[in-house]
OpenMM code with the backbone's topology and positions (N, CA, C; nanometers):
from openmm import Vec3, app, unit

residues = "MET GLY GLN PRO VAL GLY VAL THR GLU LYS ARG GLY ALA ARG ASP ASP ILE VAL GLN PHE GLU LEU ASN ARG SER LEU THR GLY MET SER HIS GLU ARG TYR THR SER ARG GLU GLN ALA ALA GLY THR ARG PRO PRO ASP GLU LEU ALA ARG ARG LEU PHE ASP ARG GLY GLY VAL ASP ALA VAL HIS ILE TYR SER ASN VAL VAL THR VAL ASP LEU ALA PRO GLY ALA SER SER ASP GLY MET LEU ASP ILE ILE ARG ASP LEU PHE LEU TYR TYR ARG GLU PRO ALA PRO SER".split()
positions = [
    Vec3(1.0283, 0.2483, 1.6287),
    Vec3(0.9583, 0.4225, 1.6899),
    Vec3(0.8108, 0.3789, 1.5690),
    Vec3(0.7164, 0.4106, 1.5963),
    Vec3(0.5957, 0.4464, 1.5165),
    Vec3(0.4867, 0.3623, 1.5413),
    Vec3(0.3909, 0.3554, 1.5568),
    Vec3(0.2870, 0.2085, 1.4906),
    Vec3(0.2546, 0.1329, 1.3837),
    Vec3(0.1876, -0.0085, 1.4070),
    Vec3(0.2008, -0.0577, 1.3028),
    Vec3(0.0303, 0.0188, 1.2887),
    Vec3(0.0229, -0.0115, 1.0822),
    Vec3(-0.1397, 0.0328, 1.0568),
    Vec3(-0.1899, -0.1170, 1.0649),
    Vec3(-0.2921, -0.1540, 1.1546),
    Vec3(-0.4095, -0.2325, 1.1154),
    Vec3(-0.4939, -0.2316, 0.9748),
    Vec3(-0.4400, -0.3700, 0.9306),
    Vec3(-0.4637, -0.4096, 0.8006),
    Vec3(-0.5772, -0.4897, 0.7468),
    Vec3(-0.6287, -0.5081, 0.6891),
    Vec3(-0.7847, -0.6480, 0.6467),
    Vec3(-0.7273, -0.6455, 0.5002),
    Vec3(-0.6858, -0.7336, 0.4202),
    Vec3(-0.6673, -0.7744, 0.3064),
    Vec3(-0.8227, -0.8156, 0.2467),
    Vec3(-0.8383, -0.7897, 0.1323),
    Vec3(-0.9965, -0.8529, 0.0753),
    Vec3(-0.9834, -0.8273, -0.0805),
    Vec3(-1.0008, -0.9837, -0.1153),
    Vec3(-1.0288, -1.0225, -0.2570),
    Vec3(-1.1031, -0.9252, -0.3252),
    Vec3(-1.0647, -0.8416, -0.4388),
    Vec3(-1.1580, -0.7781, -0.5319),
    Vec3(-1.2907, -0.8740, -0.6298),
    Vec3(-1.3693, -0.7632, -0.6889),
    Vec3(-1.4370, -0.8758, -0.8033),
    Vec3(-1.3750, -0.9755, -0.8826),
    Vec3(-1.2471, -0.9007, -0.9324),
    Vec3(-1.1393, -0.9960, -0.9964),
    Vec3(-1.0618, -1.0291, -0.9534),
    Vec3(-1.0061, -1.1744, -1.0164),
    Vec3(-0.8370, -1.1755, -0.9561),
    Vec3(-0.7398, -1.0720, -0.9518),
    Vec3(-0.7230, -0.9951, -1.0363),
    Vec3(-0.6147, -0.9006, -1.0156),
    Vec3(-0.6192, -0.7781, -0.9699),
    Vec3(-0.7204, -0.7399, -0.8711),
    Vec3(-0.7774, -0.6456, -0.8104),
    Vec3(-0.7458, -0.7049, -0.6079),
    Vec3(-0.6924, -0.6232, -0.5367),
    Vec3(-0.6799, -0.6765, -0.3983),
    Vec3(-0.7068, -0.5511, -0.3168),
    Vec3(-0.8025, -0.5989, -0.2379),
    Vec3(-0.8426, -0.3797, -0.1126),
    Vec3(-0.7769, -0.4805, 0.0165),
    Vec3(-0.7044, -0.3104, 0.0698),
    Vec3(-0.6866, -0.3330, 0.1844),
    Vec3(-0.7427, -0.2341, 0.2745),
    Vec3(-0.7860, -0.2848, 0.3669),
    Vec3(-0.8755, -0.1526, 0.4751),
    Vec3(-0.7798, -0.1172, 0.5590),
    Vec3(-0.7777, -0.0148, 0.6241),
    Vec3(-0.6436, 0.0274, 0.6990),
    Vec3(-0.7552, 0.0453, 0.8298),
    Vec3(-0.6766, 0.0957, 0.9561),
    Vec3(-0.7527, 0.1506, 1.0557),
    Vec3(-0.6983, 0.2685, 1.1025),
    Vec3(-0.6899, 0.3473, 0.9509),
    Vec3(-0.6834, 0.4853, 0.9748),
    Vec3(-0.6882, 0.5089, 0.8692),
    Vec3(-0.6923, 0.6752, 0.8295),
    Vec3(-0.7182, 0.7338, 0.7065),
    Vec3(-0.6127, 0.7814, 0.6230),
    Vec3(-0.5636, 0.7876, 0.5434),
    Vec3(-0.4345, 0.8019, 0.4769),
    Vec3(-0.4664, 0.9129, 0.3879),
    Vec3(-0.5694, 0.9645, 0.3102),
    Vec3(-0.6090, 1.0559, 0.2239),
    Vec3(-0.7105, 1.1592, 0.2552),
    Vec3(-0.7813, 1.1502, 0.3957),
    Vec3(-0.8677, 1.2261, 0.4154),
    Vec3(-0.9852, 1.1558, 0.3268),
    Vec3(-1.1064, 1.2705, 0.2534),
    Vec3(-1.1840, 1.2339, 0.1456),
    Vec3(-1.1601, 1.2680, 0.0416),
    Vec3(-1.0160, 1.3181, -0.0078),
    Vec3(-0.9365, 1.2903, -0.1735),
    Vec3(-0.9356, 1.1304, -0.1705),
    Vec3(-0.9373, 1.1286, -0.3087),
    Vec3(-0.8856, 0.9872, -0.4252),
    Vec3(-0.7223, 1.0428, -0.4728),
    Vec3(-0.6302, 0.9466, -0.4582),
    Vec3(-0.5105, 0.9742, -0.4872),
    Vec3(-0.4994, 0.8082, -0.5941),
    Vec3(-0.4779, 0.7990, -0.7145),
    Vec3(-0.4568, 0.7568, -0.7889),
    Vec3(-0.2992, 0.7245, -0.8611),
    Vec3(-0.2606, 0.6047, -0.9011),
    Vec3(-0.1147, 0.6095, -0.9340),
    Vec3(-0.1062, 0.5336, -1.0359),
    Vec3(-0.0730, 0.5146, -1.1646),
    Vec3(-0.0455, 0.3964, -1.2439),
    Vec3(0.1270, 0.3691, -1.2460),
    Vec3(0.2017, 0.4579, -1.1596),
    Vec3(0.3418, 0.4585, -1.1735),
    Vec3(0.4211, 0.5400, -1.1020),
    Vec3(0.5170, 0.4542, -1.0064),
    Vec3(0.5869, 0.5117, -0.9492),
    Vec3(0.6162, 0.6879, -0.9577),
    Vec3(0.6439, 0.7269, -1.0651),
    Vec3(0.6621, 0.8483, -1.1007),
    Vec3(0.5788, 0.9620, -1.0552),
    Vec3(0.4437, 0.8865, -1.0148),
    Vec3(0.3417, 1.0136, -1.0318),
    Vec3(0.3396, 1.0152, -0.8706),
    Vec3(0.3867, 0.9415, -0.7713),
    Vec3(0.4159, 0.9060, -0.5973),
    Vec3(0.5363, 0.9995, -0.5955),
    Vec3(0.5448, 1.1202, -0.6504),
    Vec3(0.6307, 1.2600, -0.6556),
    Vec3(0.6379, 1.3057, -0.4977),
    Vec3(0.5032, 1.2902, -0.4350),
    Vec3(0.4556, 1.4087, -0.2907),
    Vec3(0.5447, 1.3224, -0.2302),
    Vec3(0.5506, 1.3942, -0.0477),
    Vec3(0.5564, 1.3354, -0.0133),
    Vec3(0.4806, 1.3042, 0.1476),
    Vec3(0.3901, 1.2962, 0.1294),
    Vec3(0.2369, 1.2297, 0.1916),
    Vec3(0.2162, 1.0877, 0.2241),
    Vec3(0.1909, 1.0604, 0.3157),
    Vec3(0.1633, 0.8799, 0.3257),
    Vec3(0.1569, 0.8178, 0.2218),
    Vec3(0.0220, 0.8672, 0.1313),
    Vec3(-0.0002, 0.7997, 0.0243),
    Vec3(0.0964, 0.7831, -0.0544),
    Vec3(0.1627, 0.9070, -0.1020),
    Vec3(0.2640, 0.8955, -0.2038),
    Vec3(0.3857, 0.7828, -0.1773),
    Vec3(0.3985, 0.7768, -0.0230),
    Vec3(0.5373, 0.6978, 0.0032),
    Vec3(0.4782, 0.5709, -0.0177),
    Vec3(0.3639, 0.5176, 0.0341),
    Vec3(0.2966, 0.3786, 0.0283),
    Vec3(0.2717, 0.3491, -0.1184),
    Vec3(0.2210, 0.3963, -0.2088),
    Vec3(0.2600, 0.3870, -0.3202),
    Vec3(0.4021, 0.3311, -0.4061),
    Vec3(0.4684, 0.4565, -0.3622),
    Vec3(0.6424, 0.4273, -0.3951),
    Vec3(0.6563, 0.2793, -0.3276),
    Vec3(0.5982, 0.2253, -0.2224),
    Vec3(0.6732, 0.1333, -0.1791),
    Vec3(0.5907, -0.0051, -0.2294),
    Vec3(0.4644, 0.0237, -0.2779),
    Vec3(0.4144, -0.0905, -0.3596),
    Vec3(0.4474, -0.1073, -0.4512),
    Vec3(0.4937, -0.0035, -0.5323),
    Vec3(0.5488, -0.0035, -0.7205),
    Vec3(0.7058, -0.1000, -0.6699),
    Vec3(0.7497, -0.0438, -0.5620),
    Vec3(0.9032, -0.0853, -0.5627),
    Vec3(0.8956, -0.2327, -0.5265),
    Vec3(0.7954, -0.2876, -0.4695),
    Vec3(0.7683, -0.4428, -0.4319),
    Vec3(0.7641, -0.4815, -0.5543),
    Vec3(0.6786, -0.4423, -0.6613),
    Vec3(0.6859, -0.5139, -0.8261),
    Vec3(0.5181, -0.5839, -0.7892),
    Vec3(0.5277, -0.5885, -0.9546),
    Vec3(0.3971, -0.6472, -0.9460),
    Vec3(0.2244, -0.6002, -0.9628),
    Vec3(0.2854, -0.4317, -0.9374),
    Vec3(0.1960, -0.3665, -0.9286),
    Vec3(0.1703, -0.2632, -1.0431),
    Vec3(0.0384, -0.2825, -1.0864),
    Vec3(-0.0122, -0.1975, -1.2134),
    Vec3(-0.0406, -0.0487, -1.2107),
    Vec3(-0.1525, -0.0503, -1.0926),
    Vec3(-0.1911, 0.0952, -1.0365),
    Vec3(-0.2324, 0.0741, -0.8834),
    Vec3(-0.2057, 0.2159, -0.7836),
    Vec3(-0.2475, 0.2011, -0.6517),
    Vec3(-0.3745, 0.3329, -0.6458),
    Vec3(-0.4784, 0.2613, -0.6250),
    Vec3(-0.5760, 0.4004, -0.5301),
    Vec3(-0.6113, 0.3876, -0.4149),
    Vec3(-0.5870, 0.4973, -0.3965),
    Vec3(-0.6077, 0.4657, -0.2154),
    Vec3(-0.7256, 0.6098, -0.2282),
    Vec3(-0.7911, 0.5251, -0.1217),
    Vec3(-0.9119, 0.6280, -0.0702),
    Vec3(-0.9433, 0.6533, 0.0555),
    Vec3(-0.9460, 0.7562, 0.1159),
    Vec3(-0.9252, 0.7777, 0.2687),
    Vec3(-0.8658, 0.6609, 0.3571),
    Vec3(-0.9323, 0.5008, 0.3909),
    Vec3(-0.8919, 0.4134, 0.4814),
    Vec3(-0.8756, 0.3058, 0.3678),
    Vec3(-0.9049, 0.2874, 0.2112),
    Vec3(-0.8983, 0.1958, 0.1821),
    Vec3(-0.8023, 0.2025, 0.0731),
    Vec3(-0.6832, 0.1006, 0.0305),
    Vec3(-0.5790, 0.0546, -0.0470),
    Vec3(-0.6501, -0.0266, -0.1252),
    Vec3(-0.6421, 0.0627, -0.2964),
    Vec3(-0.6603, -0.0504, -0.4001),
    Vec3(-0.6011, -0.0746, -0.4849),
    Vec3(-0.5253, -0.2095, -0.4911),
    Vec3(-0.4034, -0.2853, -0.5855),
    Vec3(-0.4808, -0.3409, -0.6745),
    Vec3(-0.4220, -0.2649, -0.8055),
    Vec3(-0.4104, -0.3045, -0.9554),
    Vec3(-0.2816, -0.4196, -0.9774),
    Vec3(-0.3240, -0.5665, -0.9429),
    Vec3(-0.2018, -0.6366, -0.9688),
    Vec3(-0.1668, -0.6556, -1.1163),
    Vec3(-0.0260, -0.6919, -1.1418),
    Vec3(0.0067, -0.6880, -1.3112),
    Vec3(-0.0048, -0.8378, -1.3038),
    Vec3(-0.0343, -0.8786, -1.4936),
    Vec3(-0.0640, -1.0046, -1.4801),
    Vec3(0.0054, -1.1147, -1.4096),
    Vec3(-0.0279, -1.2252, -1.3391),
    Vec3(0.0588, -1.2888, -1.2830),
    Vec3(0.1150, -1.3115, -1.1453),
    Vec3(0.0670, -1.1473, -1.1370),
    Vec3(0.1189, -1.0860, -1.0062),
    Vec3(0.0461, -1.1731, -0.8772),
    Vec3(0.0980, -1.1734, -0.7704),
    Vec3(0.0375, -1.2168, -0.6375),
    Vec3(0.0329, -1.0480, -0.5244),
    Vec3(-0.0673, -1.0962, -0.4516),
    Vec3(-0.0625, -0.9722, -0.3181),
    Vec3(0.0266, -1.0182, -0.2099),
    Vec3(0.1372, -1.0888, -0.2114),
    Vec3(0.2314, -1.1662, -0.1194),
    Vec3(0.2934, -1.0244, -0.0979),
    Vec3(0.3034, -0.9988, 0.0534),
    Vec3(0.3667, -0.9337, 0.1320),
    Vec3(0.3125, -0.7876, 0.1032),
    Vec3(0.1887, -0.7474, -0.0071),
    Vec3(0.1896, -0.6451, 0.0237),
    Vec3(0.1091, -0.5371, 0.1549),
    Vec3(0.0536, -0.6645, 0.2531),
    Vec3(0.0156, -0.6455, 0.4116),
    Vec3(0.1226, -0.5815, 0.4859),
    Vec3(0.2386, -0.6688, 0.4468),
    Vec3(0.3146, -0.6360, 0.5430),
    Vec3(0.3650, -0.4914, 0.4909),
    Vec3(0.3360, -0.4218, 0.3663),
    Vec3(0.4337, -0.3008, 0.3337),
    Vec3(0.3567, -0.1932, 0.4114),
    Vec3(0.2610, -0.2502, 0.3877),
    Vec3(0.0846, -0.1032, 0.4511),
    Vec3(0.0985, -0.1045, 0.6159),
    Vec3(0.1095, -0.2391, 0.6301),
    Vec3(0.1068, -0.2629, 0.8138),
    Vec3(0.2270, -0.1390, 0.8639),
    Vec3(0.3746, -0.1870, 0.8060),
    Vec3(0.4514, -0.0877, 0.8288),
    Vec3(0.4924, 0.0290, 0.7576),
    Vec3(0.3966, 0.0618, 0.7123),
    Vec3(0.4168, 0.2117, 0.6547),
    Vec3(0.4865, 0.3568, 0.7699),
    Vec3(0.4083, 0.3358, 0.8802),
    Vec3(0.4852, 0.4596, 1.0217),
    Vec3(0.5848, 0.3993, 1.0719),
    Vec3(0.6167, 0.2410, 1.0765),
    Vec3(0.7371, 0.1942, 1.1848),
    Vec3(0.8610, 0.2448, 1.1024),
    Vec3(0.9415, 0.3663, 1.2014),
    Vec3(1.0531, 0.4038, 1.1739),
    Vec3(1.2042, 0.3327, 1.1965),
    Vec3(1.1842, 0.2724, 1.3180),
    Vec3(1.2835, 0.1613, 1.3951),
    Vec3(1.2618, 0.0559, 1.3964),
    Vec3(1.3323, 0.0083, 1.3673),
    Vec3(1.3467, -0.1735, 1.3936),
    Vec3(1.3909, -0.2300, 1.4874),
    Vec3(1.3803, -0.3674, 1.5399),
    Vec3(1.4717, -0.4014, 1.6321),
    Vec3(1.6129, -0.4732, 1.5400),
    Vec3(1.7235, -0.4858, 1.5300),
    Vec3(1.8033, -0.5541, 1.4003),
    Vec3(1.8200, -0.6618, 1.4402),
    Vec3(1.8170, -0.7935, 1.3374),
    Vec3(1.7565, -0.8992, 1.2887),
    Vec3(1.8927, -0.9875, 1.3851),
    Vec3(1.8251, -1.1082, 1.4328),
    Vec3(1.9603, -1.1872, 1.4895),
    Vec3(2.0850, -1.2361, 1.3790),
    Vec3(2.1888, -1.2241, 1.4904),
    Vec3(2.2734, -1.2849, 1.4137),
    Vec3(2.3256, -1.4065, 1.3796),
] * unit.nanometer
topology = app.Topology()
chain = topology.addChain("A")
for resn in residues:
    res = topology.addResidue(resn, chain)
    for name in ("N", "CA", "C"):
        topology.addAtom(name, app.Element.getBySymbol(name[0]), res)
C-alpha cells in the first residue's frame, strides 16, 4: 500500500552534503532541521523520514524544506541507500521476499 516517492539525488557543493529532490512536499513552506534522532520526535512525515535516515547511520544532520531533503553526511559516510529510504517513506505493505 502507498505510493513510492519520486526522488532525484544531487551532490552538494561539498562532498559531505547530499540533496534529494522529491515529487511532493513534506513540510509545506516551513523548514525542519534535525541534528539528532531525538529531535525528530513528532509524528509528521518529515519527522519519520529524519528518524529513518538517522537510523541508517552516517548522518550528522537532516534539513527538510518543502520537497528538498538535505543530508549532512558524517565524516567518511556515503549516501548509499538513502534514496531508497526516501522513496519508500509512504509504503506500508511490501510483498514478502521470496524464500
